[in-house]
C-alpha positions as CSV (number, residue, x, y, z in Angstrom):
1,M,100.3,92.1,72.1
2,Q,103.1,92.5,74.5
3,K,102.6,92.9,78.0
4,V,103.6,96.3,79.6
5,N,105.7,96.5,83.1
6,L,103.8,96.7,86.4
7,V,106.0,97.5,89.5
8,S,104.8,97.1,92.9
9,G,106.3,95.8,96.3
10,M,106.0,95.9,100.2
11,R,108.7,96.6,102.7
12,S,110.0,93.3,104.4
13,T,107.9,93.8,107.7
14,G,107.7,89.9,107.9
15,K,104.8,87.6,108.3
16,L,101.8,89.5,106.3
17,H,98.1,89.7,107.9
18,L,94.6,89.3,106.3
19,G,94.9,93.4,105.6
20,H,97.6,92.3,103.0
21,Y,95.8,90.0,101.6
22,M,92.6,91.9,101.3
23,G,93.9,94.9,100.1
24,V,97.0,93.9,98.2
25,L,97.9,90.1,97.3
26,T,94.3,89.1,95.9
27,N,94.7,92.3,93.5
28,W,98.4,91.0,92.5
29,V,97.5,87.6,91.9
30,K,94.7,88.9,89.1
31,L,97.2,91.1,87.7
32,Q,99.6,88.6,87.0
33,D,97.7,87.2,83.7
34,E,97.5,91.2,82.5
35,F,100.7,92.5,83.1
36,N,104.2,91.6,83.2
37,C,104.9,92.2,86.9
38,F,107.6,92.9,88.8
39,Y,107.2,92.4,92.5
40,F,109.7,93.4,95.3
41,V,110.6,93.0,98.5
42,A,111.7,96.8,99.9
43,D,114.3,95.9,102.1
44,W,116.3,99.5,101.7
45,H,113.1,100.9,102.5
46,A,112.7,99.1,105.7
47,L,116.2,100.7,106.6
48,T,115.1,104.2,105.9
49,T,113.2,103.7,109.9
50,K,114.5,100.6,111.1
51,Y,118.3,100.9,110.4
52,D,119.0,100.1,113.9
53,K,116.7,96.9,114.0
54,T,118.1,94.6,111.6
55,E,118.5,91.4,113.1
56,N,115.3,89.9,112.1
57,L,115.6,91.4,108.8
58,R,116.6,88.3,106.6
59,Q,114.0,86.2,107.9
60,D,111.3,88.8,107.5
61,K,112.1,89.2,103.9
62,L,111.8,85.3,103.6
63,D,108.5,85.6,105.4
64,V,107.1,88.0,102.8
65,V,108.1,85.9,100.1
66,L,106.7,82.5,101.7
67,D,103.3,84.4,102.0
68,W,103.4,86.0,98.6
69,L,104.0,82.2,96.9
70,A,101.5,81.1,99.2
71,C,98.7,83.2,98.2
72,G,99.1,82.7,94.5
73,I,102.2,84.8,93.3
74,D,103.4,82.8,90.5
75,P,106.8,83.0,89.7
76,E,106.3,81.5,86.0
77,K,104.4,84.8,85.6
78,S,105.8,87.4,87.8
79,T,109.2,88.3,88.8
80,V,109.8,88.0,92.4
81,Y,112.8,90.2,93.9
82,F,114.9,91.4,96.6
83,Q,115.1,95.4,96.4
84,S,118.7,95.5,97.4
85,K,119.9,92.8,95.0
86,V,119.2,94.9,92.1
87,L,122.1,97.5,92.2
88,Q,120.9,99.3,89.1
89,I,118.2,101.0,91.4
90,A,120.7,102.4,93.8
91,E,122.4,103.8,90.9
92,L,119.4,105.4,89.3
93,H,118.4,106.7,92.8
94,I,121.7,108.7,92.6
95,L,121.1,109.9,89.4
96,L,117.4,110.8,90.1
97,S,118.4,112.6,93.1
98,M,120.4,114.9,91.2
99,I,117.5,116.5,89.0
100,T,114.7,116.3,91.7
101,P,114.1,119.9,93.1
102,N,114.1,119.6,97.2
103,N,110.9,121.3,97.8
104,W,109.1,118.4,95.9
105,I,110.2,115.6,98.3
106,E,109.4,118.3,101.4
107,R,105.6,118.3,100.2
108,D,105.6,114.6,98.7
109,P,102.8,112.6,100.8
110,T,105.0,109.8,100.9
111,L,107.7,111.4,103.1
112,K,104.6,112.7,105.3
113,D,103.3,109.7,105.9
114,M,106.6,108.2,107.1
115,V,106.9,111.2,109.6
116,K,103.7,110.4,110.8
117,I,104.6,106.7,111.4
118,I,107.5,108.0,113.2
119,K,105.8,110.5,115.5
120,S,103.5,107.8,116.4
121,K,105.5,105.5,117.4
122,D,107.4,108.2,119.5
123,G,104.1,109.3,121.2
124,D,104.8,112.7,119.9
125,T,101.2,114.9,119.5
126,T,103.1,117.9,118.7
127,E,103.5,119.8,115.4
128,N,107.4,119.2,115.7
129,I,109.3,117.4,112.7
130,P,111.2,114.5,114.0
131,Q,115.1,114.6,113.2
132,L,115.1,112.7,109.9
133,N,117.9,110.6,108.5
134,Y,119.3,111.1,105.0
135,G,117.8,108.0,103.8
136,L,114.4,108.5,104.8
137,L,114.4,112.1,103.3
138,G,115.1,110.5,99.9
139,Y,112.3,107.8,100.5
140,P,110.3,109.4,97.5
141,I,113.0,109.3,95.2
142,L,113.9,105.4,96.0
143,M,110.6,104.9,95.5
144,S,110.6,106.5,92.4
145,A,113.7,104.7,91.0
146,D,111.9,101.0,92.1
147,I,109.5,101.8,89.5
148,M,111.7,103.5,86.8
149,A,114.6,100.9,86.9
150,M,111.7,98.4,85.0
151,N,110.5,101.3,83.4
152,G,107.0,100.6,84.7
153,A,104.3,101.8,82.7
154,V,101.6,100.8,85.7
155,V,101.5,100.9,89.3
156,P,98.7,99.3,91.3
157,V,97.1,101.8,94.2
158,G,94.4,102.7,95.8
159,V,92.7,106.3,95.5
160,D,94.2,107.6,98.6
161,Q,97.7,106.9,97.2
162,L,97.5,108.7,94.0
163,A,99.5,111.4,95.0
164,H,102.3,108.9,96.0
165,L,102.5,108.3,92.6
166,E,102.6,111.5,91.1
167,I,106.2,112.4,92.1
168,T,107.4,109.2,89.9
169,R,105.6,110.8,87.2
170,D,107.4,114.0,87.6
171,I,110.4,113.2,87.8
172,A,110.3,110.9,84.9
173,R,109.2,114.1,83.0
174,R,111.9,116.0,84.2
175,F,114.4,113.4,83.1
176,N,112.8,113.4,79.9
177,N,112.9,116.9,79.5
178,I,116.4,117.6,80.9
179,Y,117.9,115.1,78.7
180,N,115.9,115.4,75.4
181,T,114.9,111.9,75.5
182,K,111.5,109.6,75.7
183,L,113.3,107.2,77.6
184,F,111.0,106.8,80.7
185,N,107.7,106.2,80.8
186,E,105.1,108.3,83.0
187,P,103.7,105.4,85.2
188,M,99.8,105.2,85.2
189,P,98.2,104.1,88.2
190,K,96.1,101.1,88.3
191,L,93.0,101.9,90.5
192,T,92.2,99.1,92.8
193,Q,89.1,99.1,94.8
194,I,91.0,98.2,98.2
195,P,88.7,96.7,100.9
196,L,89.5,98.1,104.3
197,L,90.2,95.3,106.9
198,C,90.4,96.8,110.6
199,G,92.3,94.8,113.1
200,V,90.3,93.0,115.9
201,D,90.3,96.2,118.0
202,G,88.4,98.3,115.3
203,Q,91.7,100.2,114.6
204,K,93.7,99.9,111.4
205,M,95.3,96.4,111.2
206,G,99.2,96.5,111.7
207,K,101.7,94.4,113.4
208,S,103.0,97.1,115.4
209,F,99.2,97.6,117.1
210,N,99.3,93.9,118.2
211,N,95.8,93.7,116.5
212,D,96.6,91.7,113.5
213,I,95.6,88.1,112.1
214,K,98.3,86.6,110.2
215,I,97.9,84.9,107.2
216,S,100.1,82.1,108.4
217,D,98.4,81.9,112.0
218,D,97.3,78.3,113.0
219,E,93.5,77.6,113.6
220,P,93.5,78.0,117.3
221,T,95.5,80.9,117.4
222,T,93.0,82.4,114.5
223,S,90.0,81.6,116.7
224,K,91.3,83.1,119.6
225,K,92.0,86.3,118.1
226,I,88.5,86.3,116.3
227,M,87.2,85.9,120.1
228,Q,88.6,89.0,120.6
229,C,86.9,90.9,118.0
230,I,85.0,94.2,118.8
231,T,81.1,93.8,118.2
232,D,78.2,95.5,118.9
233,R,78.8,97.7,122.3
234,S,75.3,98.4,123.0
235,R,74.3,94.7,123.2
236,A,74.2,93.5,126.9
237,R,72.5,90.1,127.0
238,K,72.7,87.0,124.3
239,D,68.8,87.5,123.3
240,D,69.1,91.3,123.1
241,P,68.3,92.5,119.3
242,G,71.5,93.1,117.9
243,H,72.7,95.8,115.2
244,P,75.0,94.3,112.7
245,D,75.5,98.0,111.4
246,K,76.9,98.9,114.6
247,C,79.7,95.8,115.0
248,E,82.5,97.5,114.7
249,V,84.7,94.2,113.6
250,A,82.9,90.9,113.2
251,F,80.2,91.4,111.1
252,K,82.5,93.4,108.8
253,Y,84.4,90.2,108.5
254,Y,81.4,88.2,107.6
255,Q,80.5,90.9,104.8
256,I,84.3,90.2,103.5
257,F,84.9,86.6,103.9
258,A,81.4,84.8,104.1
259,D,79.1,84.1,101.5
260,D,76.0,86.1,100.8
261,E,73.6,83.5,102.2
262,T,75.7,83.3,105.6
263,V,75.8,87.1,105.9
264,H,71.9,87.5,105.6
265,Q,71.4,84.7,108.1
266,V,73.8,86.3,110.4
267,E,72.3,89.5,109.9
268,T,68.7,88.2,110.5
269,E,69.4,86.2,113.7
270,C,71.6,89.1,115.2
271,K,68.7,91.5,115.0
272,A,66.2,88.9,116.2
273,G,68.1,88.2,119.3
274,K,68.5,84.7,118.4
275,R,72.4,84.8,117.6
276,G,74.8,85.8,120.8
277,C,78.0,87.7,120.0
278,A,80.3,84.7,121.1
279,D,78.9,82.2,118.8
280,C,78.8,84.5,115.9
281,K,82.9,85.2,116.4
282,R,82.9,81.2,117.0
283,Q,81.6,80.7,113.3
284,L,83.4,83.5,111.7
285,G,86.8,81.8,113.2
286,C,85.7,78.4,111.4
287,I,84.7,80.5,108.2
288,I,88.3,82.1,108.0
289,N,90.1,79.1,108.9
290,E,88.4,77.2,106.3
291,K,89.2,80.0,103.6
292,F,92.7,80.4,104.6
293,A,93.8,76.5,105.1
294,P,94.8,75.8,101.5
295,I,97.4,78.8,101.6
296,R,98.7,77.8,105.2
297,E,99.1,74.2,104.0
298,K,101.1,75.3,100.8
299,R,103.1,77.8,103.1
300,K,104.1,74.8,105.1
301,E,104.9,72.8,102.1
302,L,107.1,75.9,101.0
303,E,109.1,75.8,104.5
304,K,110.0,72.5,104.0
305,D,111.9,73.6,100.7
306,I,113.6,76.9,101.9
307,D,116.4,76.2,99.0
308,K,113.6,76.0,96.5
309,V,112.4,79.4,97.7
310,Y,115.4,81.1,97.6
311,D,116.2,79.8,94.2
312,I,112.8,82.0,92.9
313,V,114.2,84.8,94.6
314,N,117.5,84.5,93.0
315,H,115.8,83.8,89.3
316,G,114.0,86.9,89.9
317,N,117.0,89.2,91.5
318,K,118.6,88.1,88.3
319,K,115.7,88.8,85.8
320,A,114.8,92.2,87.8
321,A,119.0,93.2,87.5
322,E,118.9,92.4,83.6
323,E,115.6,94.4,83.1
324,A,117.1,97.4,85.1
325,E,120.5,97.4,83.3
326,K,118.9,97.4,80.1
327,I,117.4,100.9,81.2
328,M,120.3,102.1,82.9
329,K,122.5,101.9,79.8
330,K,120.1,104.1,78.1
331,V,120.0,106.2,81.3
332,R,123.8,106.6,81.3
333,D,124.2,107.3,77.7
334,A,121.3,110.2,78.1
335,V,123.2,111.6,80.9
336,N,126.6,111.1,79.0
337,I,128.1,109.6,82.1
């Protein structure tokens, strides 16, 4: 049975953190055996908000790919490529923009989320809509073009991202109706249970918040960051009975990264006042460092042969462009252009 196309991507934000690993990459690795996977680095999307900060863009793109490969994305199973190297995506974006009603864009949650990010960075707490560039306004259509250029049948999403995919389904359906064709799939969501991994301060983990732990951080850096984790604020002394359910970060990390026996031991000793928060975080640092040691070692090996990494991406760029060109020939015929 032929595998259907699955499409997903990440903005080119540079080195990835543990939230990316737990929320996306572990799932992507599993999906490789079930689908024909197309994984892209969304460098055009990065320009929608950082068009004036491109000095690190090329390195950021490379760092994303290095982390993907180190975490188990297999170029023999998946197509890994840069969005900007598949020019058919831009062509499809233009054609889709011609048929997409403006009010679809205005109410799309993808755009609304981007607006929130801009406002938060500016420290704007008002209801005012910030001045948006044309590229950002077209973000939802470009996102749809990313998927439709590969005629993706499946897109992995969390429950909170379902609405983001709906505009792509709407645009695909509208194209098929207008041009009397069955060309495009209406991509279905592949629901994933994404564990929320907060930053060391208890807030959403993110590079811009300076509260993240990078996949590629070395052991001393990881251990130092773990020691900054928020624990049980109500606990004053080491021998006070602890409350794991009130531990804002550290115990949550244990539940994600440690085995069941260790989690039970930590919980029991904490409640009995036999384990201090500092000792708890020192052990947690060792657990996380041990888990990511093979990934970090593989990344170091990849860094020794960057030409090989670019060969992988260049091969993926070509393969993705060939796939997109097959679709675009049919699109051009349908549109009579």
